C-alpha positions in Angstrom: 0.3 -0.1 0.1 0.6 3.4 -0.4 -0.6 6.7 0.5 -0.3 8.3 -2.8 -3.8 10.1 -3.3 -4.2 10.6 -6.9 -7.5 12.1 -8.7 -8.2 11.3 -12.2 -10.3 13.8 -14.0 -12.5 11.6 -16.4 -13.7 7.8 -16.2 -13.3 7.0 -20.0 -10.8 5.5 -22.0 -7.7 7.1 -20.6 -8.8 7.5 -16.9 -9.5 3.9 -16.3 -6.9 2.8 -18.2 -4.2 4.5 -15.8 -6.1 4.2 -12.8 -6.6 0.5 -13.0 -2.4 -0.1 -12.3 -2.8 2.4 -10.0 -5.1 1.2 -8.0 -3.4 -2.4 -8.3 -0.4 -0.5 -6.8 -2.2 0.4 -3.5 -2.7 4.0 -4.6 -6.0 5.7 -3.6 -7.7 6.8 -6.9 -10.6 9.2 -7.1 -12.5 10.1 -10.6 -13.7 13.6 -11.2 -17.5 12.1 -13.1 -21.1 13.0 -14.1 -24.1 11.8 -15.4 -24.3 8.4 -16.2 -21.1 7.4 -15.7 -20.9 9.4 -11.6 -24.0 7.3 -10.9 -22.5 3.8 -12.0 -19.1 4.5 -10.1 -20.9 5.1 -6.9 -23.4 2.2 -7.4 -20.9 -0.6 -9.1 -17.3 -0.7 -10.2 -15.1 0.4 -13.2 -13.5 -2.4 -14.9 -10.5 -2.7 -16.7 -9.7 -5.4 -19.8 -6.4 -6.0 -21.3 -6.2 -7.9 -24.5 -2.7 -6.9 -25.6 -1.6 -10.2 -25.5 -4.9 -12.3 -27.1 -6.0 -13.4 -23.4 -8.2 -11.1 -21.7 -6.9 -9.6 -18.3 -9.7 -8.4 -16.6 -9.5 -6.0 -13.6 -12.8 -4.9 -11.6 -12.5 -2.0 -8.9 -13.9 0.4 -6.9 -13.0 4.0 -6.9 -14.4 7.3 -5.1 -16.0 9.6 -7.4 -17.9 13.3 -7.2 -17.7 16.3 -8.7 -14.6 18.2 -9.1 -15.0 20.5 -6.8 -15.5 18.4 -3.9 -12.9 15.8 -5.0 -10.1 18.7 -5.0 -11.5 19.5 -1.2 -9.9 16.1 0.0 -6.2 17.2 -1.1 -4.6 14.6 -3.8 -1.4 14.2 -4.2 -1.9 14.6 -7.9 -4.7 15.4 -10.5 -4.3 13.4 -13.7 -6.9 15.1 -16.7 -7.8 12.4 -18.9 -10.7 13.8 -20.4 -11.0 14.7 -24.5 -10.5 18.6 -24.6 -12.5 20.4 -27.3 -12.2 23.9 -26.4 -9.9 25.7 -24.2 -12.5 27.8 -23.2 -13.5 26.9 -19.5 -11.3 24.0 -19.8 -9.3 24.3 -16.9 -11.7 26.7 -14.6 -11.8 25.2 -11.1 -8.2 24.5 -10.6 -5.4 25.6 -9.0 -3.3 26.3 -5.9 -0.1 23.7 -5.6 -1.7 20.4 -6.4 0.2 19.4 -9.8 -1.8 18.9 -12.5 -0.7 16.2 -15.5 -2.3 17.5 -18.9 -2.5 14.6 -21.4 -4.5 15.9 -24.1 -3.3 15.5 -27.7 -2.6 19.4 -27.9 0.6 21.1 -28.4 -1.4 24.1 -26.4 -3.5 22.4 -23.7 -0.8 23.2 -21.2 0.3 25.8 -22.0 -3.1 27.3 -21.6 -3.6 25.4 -18.6 -0.3 27.2 -17.3 -2.0 30.7 -17.6 -4.6 29.5 -15.9 -2.8 27.9 -12.5 0.6 28.6 -13.5 3.8 26.9 -14.7 4.8 25.4 -11.9 1.8 23.0 -11.3 1.7 22.4 -14.6 2.9 18.9 -16.1 2.2 17.9 -19.7 2.2 14.5 -20.5 1.8 12.2 -23.7 -0.4 9.3 -23.7 -0.2 6.6 -25.6 -2.2 3.5 -26.0 -5.1 1.8 -28.2 -8.1 2.1 -25.1 -11.6 1.5 -26.3 -14.0 2.9 -24.2 -17.3 0.2 -23.9 -19.3 1.7 -21.5 -19.8 4.1 -18.2 -15.9 3.4 -16.7 -15.3 0.3 -19.1 -12.2 -0.1 -21.1 -10.4 -2.2 -23.3 -6.9 -1.7 -23.9 -5.8 -3.3 -27.4 -2.7 -4.7 -28.4 0.3 -2.0 -29.1 1.6 0.6 -26.5 0.3 1.3 -23.2 2.2 4.4 -21.7 2.3 7.9 -19.7 5.4 10.3 -20.2 5.8 13.4 -18.3 7.5 16.1 -18.0 8.2 20.0 -16.1 6.9 23.0 -18.1 10.2 24.3 -17.9 12.8 21.7 -19.4 15.3 20.4 -17.0 13.6 20.6 -13.8 12.7 18.5 -11.9 8.7 16.9 -11.4 7.1 17.6 -8.2 8.0 14.4 -6.3 4.2 12.9 -6.1 4.1 13.1 -9.9 7.3 11.0 -9.4 5.7 8.4 -7.5 3.1 7.8 -9.6 5.3 7.5 -12.7 7.3 4.9 -10.7 4.0 2.8 -9.9 2.7 2.8 -13.3 6.1 1.5 -14.7 6.0 -1.5 -11.8 2.5 -2.4 -12.9 3.9 -2.9 -16.8 3.3 0.5 -18.0 5.4 2.4 -20.4 6.3 5.3 -18.2 8.6 7.8 -18.1 9.5 11.1 -16.7 11.7 13.1 -19.8 14.0 15.8 -19.3 11.9 17.8 -22.2 8.3 16.4 -22.6 7.7 19.3 -25.2 9.8 16.9 -27.7 7.4 14.3 -27.1 3.9 16.3 -27.0 5.0 17.7 -30.5 6.2 14.4 -31.8 2.7 12.8 -30.6 0.7 15.8 -32.3 3.0 15.4 -35.4 1.0 12.0 -36.1 -2.2 11.9 -34.2 -3.4 15.5 -35.3 -2.3 15.3 -38.8 -2.8 11.2 -40.1 -6.5 11.7 -37.6 -7.5 15.2 -39.8 -6.5 14.1 -43.2 -7.7 10.9 -42.5 -11.3 12.8 -42.0 -11.3 15.1 -44.9 -11.0 12.4 -47.3 -13.2 10.0 -44.7 -10.9 7.2 -45.2 -8.4 5.0 -42.9 -4.8 5.4 -42.4 -3.6 3.0 -44.9 -6.0 5.6 -47.9 -3.2 8.2 -46.5 -0.6 6.4 -46.5 -0.6 5.1 -50.0 -2.9 7.7 -52.1 -2.2 10.8 -49.9 1.3 10.4 -48.7 3.0 13.5 -49.9 0.4 15.4 -48.1 0.5 13.7 -45.1 4.6 14.1 -45.1 4.2 17.5 -45.8 1.6 17.8 -43.0 4.4 16.4 -40.6 7.0 18.4 -41.8 5.1 21.6 -41.6 4.2 20.5 -37.9 8.3 20.1 -37.0 9.0 23.6 -38.6 6.2 25.2 -36.3 7.4 23.2 -33.7 11.4 24.1 -34.0 9.8 27.9 -34.2 8.6 27.3 -31.0 11.8 26.4 -29.5 11.3 22.5 -29.1 14.3 20.6 -30.2 13.2 18.2 -32.5 15.2 16.0 -34.2 16.4 16.3 -37.7 14.6 13.2 -38.7 11.6 12.9 -36.6 9.4 12.8 -40.1 11.3 10.2 -41.1 10.5 8.2 -37.8 6.8 9.6 -37.6 6.4 8.1 -41.4 7.8 4.7 -40.7 6.0 4.7 -37.4 3.1 5.3 -39.2 4.0 2.4 -42.3 4.1 -0.1 -39.4 0.5 0.6 -38.0 -2.6 -1.2 -39.3 -3.6 0.1 -42.4 -7.4 0.6 -41.4 -6.9 3.1 -38.1 -8.7 5.5 -37.3 -8.2 8.5 -34.9 -10.8 9.4 -32.2 -10.9 12.7 -33.5 -11.8 11.5 -36.8 -14.2 9.0 -36.3 -15.9 12.0 -33.7 -16.0 14.0 -37.1 -17.5 11.6 -39.0 -20.1 10.9 -36.5 -21.1 14.5 -36.3 -20.1 14.6 -32.7 -17.8 17.5 -30.7 -14.1 16.8 -32.0 -10.7 17.7 -30.8 -9.9 19.2 -34.3 -9.2 23.1 -33.0 -7.5 21.8 -30.1 -5.3 19.3 -32.1 -4.6 21.2 -35.6 -6.4 24.1 -35.0 -3.3 24.3 -32.2 -0.5 24.0 -34.5 -2.0 26.1 -37.5 -3.0 29.1 -34.6 1.1 28.7 -33.1 2.2 28.6 -36.5 0.3 31.5 -37.8 1.1 33.8 -34.3 4.9 32.9 -35.3 4.8 33.8 -38.9 5.6 30.1 -40.2 3.5 28.8 -43.4 1.5 25.7 -43.3 -0.8 25.9 -46.2 -1.0 21.7 -46.0 -2.2 21.9 -42.6 -4.4 25.4 -43.1 -6.1 24.2 -45.9 -6.9 21.1 -44.0 -7.7 22.7 -40.9 -10.1 25.0 -42.4 -11.9 23.2 -44.5 -12.8 20.7 -41.7 -13.9 23.5 -39.4 -16.1 24.9 -42.2 -17.8 21.9 -43.1 -18.3 20.9 -39.2 -20.2 24.6 -38.9 -22.7 23.7 -41.6 -23.6 20.3 -40.0 
């Protein structure tokens, strides 16, 4: 057992996927949830199914849950934001004080926006990797592939708060590929270079990754090149071969893959277009970096969504 108390905002795919190993390590986990999910957690259990080996390994566990104000009043040691961000308007309202906040949104801008509200000293950018399928209220299946969480201090080279380091160590002890990186912004931008570009291009074509790699390969690669140029202009030391490596990673992926954002766009649901590709485009425009392909894809998808 450990005296660590982690608040996880969101009991969806990401939240349950990291709550399960923490609970298994003896951590006290409290969810911030609402609606049907909150009622389910109050009367039942969360369920995590690890299907990576081809054989389901299931863990059912109970966890306290409540609204944000109530959960934060209990003074958790760490807050892990495990929700999707659809916009930044009011996204970080209610946070503050000295509790470290790990921000895991798929966005190069999200942790910056969080820092504007609560201060850089408590914001810990994080990068999640994994194929996590939400199967119902607080029920998640982890599919074959990675299962990881990288974090790092907002200011590169600085240590993370002790409680965050303990959380990462406990996740690693339970088989999660979890690490504290010296410059987390490299990882933030490298993930965005893949997820935001292939998701948006796939949404525009209404096709999976394999189609983008075969029929739109030049456009996909150019979107990645544009993202790399913007990231470097923002001071992120991306490697010279980052696009080559990211394209090689994409080539190894299942050709039928689609991103969560892409599926939300196709279904007409609220989606992460603005915080994913929109963030990259805005940061480029603010710095005078031309990104014509990213810009056109973003503007067309935004106009299409507005017309729905």
